[in-house]
C-alpha positions in Angstrom: 0.0 0.0 0.0 2.7 2.5 1.0 4.7 1.7 -2.2 1.7 2.2 -4.5 0.8 5.5 -2.8 4.5 6.6 -3.1 4.6 5.9 -6.8 1.3 7.6 -7.4 2.4 10.7 -5.4 5.7 10.7 -7.4 3.9 10.7 -10.7 1.6 13.5 -9.6 4.5 15.4 -8.2 6.2 15.3 -11.6 3.1 16.8 -13.2 2.8 19.4 -10.5 6.4 20.5 -11.0 5.4 21.7 -14.5 2.5 24.0 -13.5 4.3 27.0 -14.9 4.4 25.5 -18.4 1.6 26.8 -20.6 -0.9 24.2 -21.6 -0.1 21.8 -18.7 -3.0 19.9 -17.2 -2.8 18.0 -14.0 -4.2 14.5 -13.5 -6.7 13.8 -10.9 -5.1 13.3 -7.5 -6.5 10.1 -6.1 -5.4 8.4 -2.9 -6.0 4.7 -3.3 -9.0 3.5 -1.3 -7.6 2.6 2.1 -10.4 0.4 3.5 -11.6 0.2 7.1 -8.7 -1.9 8.2 -6.1 0.6 7.0 -7.9 3.5 8.7 -8.1 1.5 11.9 -4.4 0.8 11.7 -3.5 4.5 11.0 -5.7 6.1 13.6 -7.2 3.4 16.0 -8.2 6.2 18.4 -11.0 7.3 16.0 -12.8 4.0 16.4 -13.2 4.1 20.2 -16.9 4.6 20.9 -17.7 8.3 21.6 -18.8 9.4 25.1 -22.5 9.2 25.8 -23.9 12.6 26.7 -26.2 12.9 29.8 -29.9 13.0 29.1 -30.1 16.5 30.7 -27.3 19.1 31.2 -27.2 22.6 32.7 -25.7 23.8 29.4 -25.3 22.1 26.0 -22.7 23.7 23.7 -23.1 22.8 20.0 -19.7 22.8 18.3 -16.2 23.0 19.6 -14.5 25.8 17.6 -13.2 29.1 18.8 -16.5 30.5 20.1 -17.8 27.2 21.5 -14.6 26.3 23.3 -14.4 29.7 25.0 -18.0 29.4 26.1 -17.5 25.8 27.4 -14.5 26.7 29.5 -16.0 29.9 31.0 -19.4 28.3 31.8 -17.7 25.3 33.4 -15.5 27.5 35.4 -18.6 29.4 36.6 -20.0 26.1 38.0 -22.3 24.9 35.2 -22.3 21.3 34.0 -21.5 21.6 30.3 -22.0 19.0 27.5 -20.2 19.8 24.3 -21.6 18.1 21.2 -19.2 18.0 18.2 -20.1 16.2 14.9 -16.5 15.5 14.0 -14.0 13.1 15.4 -11.5 13.7 18.2 -8.1 13.3 16.6 -4.9 12.4 18.5 -1.5 14.0 18.2 1.8 12.2 17.7 5.3 13.5 17.0 6.1 10.9 14.4 2.8 9.3 13.1 0.9 10.7 10.1 -2.4 11.3 11.9 -3.8 13.6 9.2 -3.5 13.2 5.5 -1.8 15.6 3.1 -3.4 18.1 0.7 -1.7 16.6 -2.4 -3.0 13.1 -2.0 -5.8 13.4 0.5 -7.6 10.3 1.6 -10.8 10.2 3.7 -9.0 11.8 6.7 -9.0 15.0 4.8 -12.6 15.8 3.9 -15.8 15.3 5.9 -17.9 12.7 4.0 -16.9 13.8 0.5 -15.6 11.6 -2.3 -14.1 14.4 -4.4 -12.8 17.9 -4.0 -11.2 20.5 -6.1 -9.4 23.3 -4.2 -8.0 26.7 -5.2 -5.1 25.1 -7.1 -7.5 23.3 -9.5 -6.1 19.9 -8.7 -9.1 17.5 -8.4 -8.9 15.0 -5.4 -10.8 11.8 -5.2 -11.0 10.3 -1.7 -12.9 7.9 0.6 -16.2 8.8 2.3 -15.0 9.3 5.8 -15.2 11.7 8.8 -12.3 13.9 7.6 -11.5 17.2 9.2 -12.5 19.7 6.5 -16.2 20.1 5.6 -16.6 21.5 2.1 -20.2 22.4 1.4 -21.2 23.6 -2.1 -24.0 26.2 -2.6 -25.1 28.1 -5.7 -22.1 30.3 -6.7 -20.1 29.7 -3.5 -18.2 26.8 -1.7 -17.8 27.1 2.1 -15.0 25.5 4.0 -15.3 24.8 7.7 -13.9 22.5 10.4 -15.4 19.1 11.4 -13.4 17.9 14.3 -13.0 18.5 18.0 -11.3 22.0 17.9 -13.4 23.1 14.9 -11.8 25.6 12.6 -8.6 25.6 14.7 -7.7 22.2 13.2 -7.9 23.3 9.6 -6.9 27.0 9.5 -3.5 28.5 8.6 -3.0 29.7 12.1 -3.2 33.5 11.6 -4.8 35.4 14.5 -4.8 39.2 14.2 -7.1 42.0 15.0 -8.4 44.3 12.3 -7.3 47.9 12.0 -9.6 50.2 14.1 -11.0 52.0 11.0 -12.0 48.8 9.3 -13.4 47.3 12.5 -15.7 50.3 12.9 -16.9 50.1 9.3 -18.0 46.6 10.0 -19.5 46.8 13.5 -20.4 50.5 13.8 -21.9 51.0 17.3 -22.6 47.3 17.8 -19.3 46.7 19.4 -16.5 48.9 21.0 -13.1 48.6 19.4 -11.5 50.1 22.5 -13.1 47.5 24.7 -12.1 44.6 22.5 -8.6 46.0 22.0 -7.9 46.7 25.7 -9.5 43.6 27.3 -10.7 40.8 25.1 -8.1 40.5 22.3 -5.3 40.5 24.9 -7.1 37.8 26.9 -7.2 35.5 23.9 -3.7 36.3 22.8 -2.5 35.3 26.2 -4.5 32.0 26.3 -3.3 31.0 22.8 0.3 32.2 23.2 0.1 34.2 19.9 3.4 35.4 18.5 5.0 36.4 15.2 7.3 34.1 13.2 10.8 34.2 14.8 13.7 35.2 12.6 15.4 31.9 12.7 12.3 30.2 11.2 11.7 33.0 8.8 15.2 32.6 7.4 15.0 28.8 7.0 15.0 27.3 3.5 11.4 26.2 3.9 10.3 29.9 4.1 12.2 31.1 1.0 8.8 31.7 -0.6 7.9 34.0 2.4 11.0 36.1 2.0 10.5 36.3 -1.8 6.9 37.4 -1.2 8.1 40.2 1.2 10.7 41.3 -1.3 8.1 41.6 -4.1 5.8 43.5 -1.8 8.6 46.0 -0.8 9.4 46.5 -4.5 5.8 47.3 -5.2 5.8 50.0 -2.5 4.2 48.1 0.4 5.5 47.6 3.9 5.0 43.9 5.0 4.2 43.5 8.7 4.8 40.3 10.7 1.5 38.8 11.9 0.6 36.8 14.9 0.2 33.0 14.6 -1.1 30.2 16.8 2.0 28.1 16.1 4.2 26.4 18.6 7.4 27.6 17.2 9.5 25.1 19.3 7.7 22.3 17.5 8.4 24.0 14.1 12.0 24.2 15.1 12.0 20.5 16.0 10.7 19.8 12.5 13.5 21.8 11.0 16.0 19.9 13.1 14.5 16.5 12.1 13.6 15.4 15.6 9.8 15.2 14.8 7.9 14.4 11.6 7.8 17.3 9.2 4.4 18.9 9.1 4.1 22.7 9.3 7.3 23.2 7.4 6.1 20.7 4.7 2.9 22.7 3.9 0.5 20.8 6.2 -2.2 22.9 7.9 -5.5 22.9 6.0 -6.1 19.3 6.9 -4.5 19.3 10.3 -1.0 19.1 11.9 -0.2 15.7 13.2 2.5 16.7 15.7 0.8 19.6 17.4 2.8 22.3 15.7 -0.3 24.3 15.5 -1.4 25.2 19.1 -5.0 24.5 18.3 -8.0 24.4 20.7 -7.3 20.8 21.7 -4.2 22.1 23.5 -5.7 25.0 25.5 -9.4 25.9 25.8 -10.8 22.4 25.5 -8.5 20.6 27.9 -8.9 23.5 30.3 -12.6 23.1 30.2 -12.4 19.3 30.8 -9.9 19.9 33.7 -12.7 21.7 35.6 -14.5 18.3 35.9 -17.7 20.0 34.8 -17.3 19.8 31.0 -17.7 16.7 28.8 -16.8 16.7 25.1 -18.9 14.3 23.1 -17.4 13.9 19.7 -19.1 12.2 16.7 -22.5 13.6 17.7 -24.4 15.3 14.9 -27.1 17.8 16.1 -30.1 17.3 13.8 -32.5 19.9 15.3 -33.2 22.1 18.3 -36.3 23.3 20.0 -37.8 24.6 23.2 -40.4 22.9 25.5 -43.3 24.8 27.2 -41.4 24.7 30.5 -38.5 26.6 28.9 -36.0 23.7 28.6 -34.3 23.3 25.3 -34.3 20.0 23.4 -31.6 18.8 21.1 -32.0 15.8 18.7 -28.7 14.2 18.1 -27.1 11.2 16.3 -24.0 9.4 17.4 -22.0 8.2 14.3 -18.9 6.2 13.5 -16.1 7.6 11.3 -17.8 6.1 8.2 -21.1 7.8 9.0 -23.0 4.8 10.3 -25.6 5.9 12.9 -24.8 4.3 16.3 -27.7 5.8 18.2 -30.3 8.6 18.1 -31.4 10.5 21.2 -33.1 13.6 22.4 -31.2 15.6 25.0 -32.5 18.5 27.2 -30.8 21.4 28.8 -31.6 24.6 30.7 -29.4 26.8 28.5 -28.3 26.1 24.9 -25.2 27.7 23.4 -24.8 27.5 19.6 -21.2 27.5 18.4 -21.4 25.4 15.3 -20.0 28.1 13.1 -21.7 30.6 10.8 -23.3 27.9 8.6 -24.0 25.3 11.3 -25.6 27.7 13.8 -27.6 29.5 11.2 -28.8 26.2 9.7 -30.1 25.0 13.1 -32.0 28.3 13.6 -33.5 28.7 10.2 -34.7 25.1 10.4 -36.2 25.7 13.9 -38.0 28.8 12.6 -39.3 26.9 9.6 -40.6 23.9 11.7 -41.8 26.1 14.5 -39.7 24.4 17.2 -38.4 27.8 18.1 -41.5 29.9 17.5 -40.2 33.4 18.4 -37.1 33.8 16.2 -37.3 37.1 14.4 -36.9 37.9 10.7 -33.2 38.7 11.0 -32.2 35.1 11.5 -30.6 34.0 8.2 -29.5 37.5 7.1 -26.2 39.3 6.9 -24.1 36.4 5.7 -20.8 37.1 4.0 -17.5 35.6 2.8 -15.1 38.0 4.5 -14.0 38.9 1.0 -11.8 35.7 0.8 -9.8 34.8 -2.3 -6.6 32.9 -3.2 -4.2 34.5 -5.6 -1.2 32.9 -7.4 1.6 34.1 -9.6 4.2 32.0 -11.4 8.0 32.2 -11.1 10.4 30.9 -13.7 11.1 27.2 -12.8 14.9 28.0 -12.8 14.2 30.6 -10.2 12.1 28.6 -7.8 12.5 28.1 -4.1 13.6 24.5 -3.7 12.0 21.8 -1.5 9.0 22.4 0.7 7.0 25.5 1.3 6.3 26.0 5.0 2.6 26.6 5.9 2.8 29.3 8.6 2.2 32.8 7.3 4.8 35.4 8.0 3.4 38.7 7.0 0.7 40.8 5.4 0.2 44.1 3.5 -2.8 46.4 3.5 -4.0 48.5 0.5 -6.7 51.2 0.6 -6.4 52.6 -2.9 -9.7 51.1 -3.7 -11.8 48.6 -1.8 -9.8 48.1 1.4 -8.0 44.8 1.5 -5.1 42.8 2.8 -2.9 40.2 1.3 -1.1 37.6 3.4 1.9 35.6 2.5 0.7 32.1 2.0 2.1 28.7 0.8 0.6 27.1 -2.3 -2.1 25.1 -0.7 -2.6 21.6 -2.2 1.0 21.2 -3.3 3.4 22.3 -0.5 6.4 21.7 -2.8 8.2 24.3 -4.9 6.1 24.4 -8.0 7.3 27.7 -9.3 4.4 29.6 -7.8 3.9 32.2 -5.1 0.5 32.4 -3.3 -1.4 34.9 -1.3 -4.6 34.8 0.8 -6.6 37.9 0.1 -9.4 39.4 2.2 -11.4 42.5 1.3 -13.9 44.8 3.1 -16.6 43.5 0.7 -20.1 44.7 1.6 -21.8 42.0 -0.4 -24.3 39.9 1.8 -26.5 36.9 1.3 -29.4 35.3 3.0 -29.4 31.7 4.4 -32.7 30.0 3.9 -34.1 26.5 4.8 -34.7 24.1 1.9 -37.3 21.7 3.3 -37.0 19.3 0.4 -33.3 18.9 0.9 -33.6 19.3 4.7 -30.7 21.7 4.8 -29.9 25.4 4.8 -28.9 27.1 1.5 -26.7 30.1 1.2 -28.1 32.3 -1.6 -24.9 33.9 -2.7 -25.5 36.1 -5.7 -23.9 35.2 -9.0 -20.8 37.3 -9.4 -21.1 38.6 -5.9 -17.3 38.4 -5.4 -16.5 40.6 -8.5 -15.6 43.7 -6.5 -13.2 41.7 -4.4 -11.6 40.1 -7.4 -11.0 43.4 -9.2 -9.5 45.0 -6.1 -7.3 42.1 -5.2 -6.1 41.6 -8.8 -4.9 45.2 -9.0 -2.7 44.8 -6.0 -1.7 41.3 -7.0 -0.6 42.4 -10.4 1.3 45.3 -9.0 3.3 42.9 -6.8 3.8 40.5 -9.7 5.2 43.2 -12.0 7.5 44.5 -9.3 8.9 41.1 -8.6 9.2 39.9 -12.2 6.5 37.2 -11.8 3.5 36.4 -13.9 -0.1 36.5 -12.6 -1.8 33.1 -12.8 -0.4 29.6 -13.3 -1.9 26.4 -14.6 -4.0 24.5 -13.6 -5.8 27.5 -11.9 -8.3 29.0 -14.3 -7.5 32.5 -13.0 -4.9 34.3 -11.0 -7.7 35.1 -8.4 -10.1 32.4 -7.0 -12.9 33.9 -4.9 -15.5 31.2 -5.5 -15.0 29.8 -2.0 -14.7 31.1 1.6 -12.8 29.6 4.5 -14.2 32.4 6.7 -18.0 32.3 6.5 -19.6 34.9 8.8 -23.0 36.2 9.7 -26.5 34.7 9.5 -27.4 35.5 13.2 -26.0 39.0 13.4 -25.4 40.5 16.8 -27.8 43.4 17.4 -30.3 42.1 14.9 -31.1 38.5 15.5 -29.6 38.7 19.0 -28.9 41.4 21.6 -25.5 43.0 21.9 -24.1 39.9 23.7 -25.4 37.0 21.6 -28.7 36.3 23.4 -31.2 35.2 20.8 -34.2 37.4 20.7 -37.4 35.7 21.8 -35.8 32.7 23.5 -34.2 33.3 26.9 -31.3 30.9 27.6 -30.4 30.5 23.9 -27.1 32.0 22.9 -24.9 32.3 19.8 -21.1 32.5 20.4 -19.5 32.0 17.0 -18.9 33.7 13.6 -22.7 33.8 12.9 -22.8 36.9 15.1 -20.4 38.9 12.9 -21.9 40.8 10.0 -20.1 39.2 7.1 -16.6 40.6 7.6 -13.9 41.1 10.1 -12.3 44.0 8.3 -9.7 42.4 6.0 -8.4 39.9 8.6 -8.9 36.3 9.5 -11.9 36.1 11.9 -10.6 33.6 14.5 -9.2 36.1 17.0 -12.3 38.3 16.8 -14.6 35.3 17.2 -12.8 34.1 20.2 -12.5 37.5 21.8 -16.1 38.3 21.2 -17.1 35.0 22.8 -14.9 35.9 25.8 -16.7 39.2 26.1 -20.2 37.9 25.6 -20.0 34.9 27.9 -18.4 37.0 30.7 -21.4 39.3 30.6 -23.9 36.4 30.4 -22.3 34.8 33.4 -22.2 38.0 35.3 -25.8 38.8 34.6 -26.9 35.3 35.3 -28.8 35.1 32.1 
């Protein structure tokens, strides 16, 4: 099995190495079907039966990402018995084992119950139907990426955690939220908890980050000033990778589908174990929440399925709680609420539920470098720096690796985010029994135009060429890894995430944020907002 996969990866790698050649087309990247025995051998921990949640809890938290984990810890610290329901698996860490799969030849560990996927690079991937860590959900005109694992989005993001500039923050939130309060209290609280820091010089100067230094050089030549950005990385583990004492992961372009060795200081290493250490929080992985409602006596009901890694239903149950906290992400939380409004199980939800959804102006941009002037070896995944441009639609570009390849393929990549005002509604499709994001056709056009102008400026200054095969364009904005909105704070909830019309029901995730976090990755703002809101809820006792 290992030899066949190695030969297959080698053949694909040879094709990837020619991406800068006009007319080149890549084959489908297909990990050979592993079969249940191979998955059991690779990650036996996933096949341990999940914990059984209690029939009734003081608090149920749906999800385990940034907002949910914050809420679970703080509520448990305050004395509540907390049950966390997470649909994804609980993945182990190991300094040497390949716990997670790679982008280039992803198997079922990569994608949540999908059998195919084509990412920003345009390389099609065929894989097993399994409970992988990245959920890719397709809607008309937009594809949404989100985490599906204990730790939520912290497992599958690139580790950037920064606050927006004050002027951009205020454009997004207006008088809904005080920048001074967030900047003085809640951003620092999260930064301390997650040990955020910029990339150290010794790592920045390693061969694996040649692409980062080249990106910065091009930005400077184009007249920009790159600024180092905070990351959630454990830089000592990254150093150990460079030294060869642990398996290469972060420095080999692994992050979108998880870091096996703990190089990324994700939520399974801080908020979640801290919540469990109180003795009052239980994390129940592999539990899909199907629907929510409220009984006449005020208690909330949660219908849930326990599933195995292949999606087989192990049990179905109805749980109750006194307070219900929704932290399933923008799409997951909004879906539960629009379904509850449609069915009448939550009868008092207002008309704002499902509105104000946006993509954070996300886009991936690439430019090609002459193959004789490449970078050599692997491209490290941690992002070193960013630039901001306000000549048109405000935006930022972050230094990124070429996701989906990791190797030097003669390309430079950026992650772009704009202050795009485009918004969509999330509606419930009763026939499909799911929520649908009604993103308008061409809704990302303003972002593409603004990002392309800056991208082209950097490409010209650095002597590179916008675009590279197999990508159809130099800018891909047909997806978002940062879905936001749907239950916007101040409209569908009060100023602290309490859902209007249903006391004891709270939203603590990106659904609260009105479609953008002001040209930056949302994770720090989501976590800080959750810290702020849950502190007020605990203090007020409601």
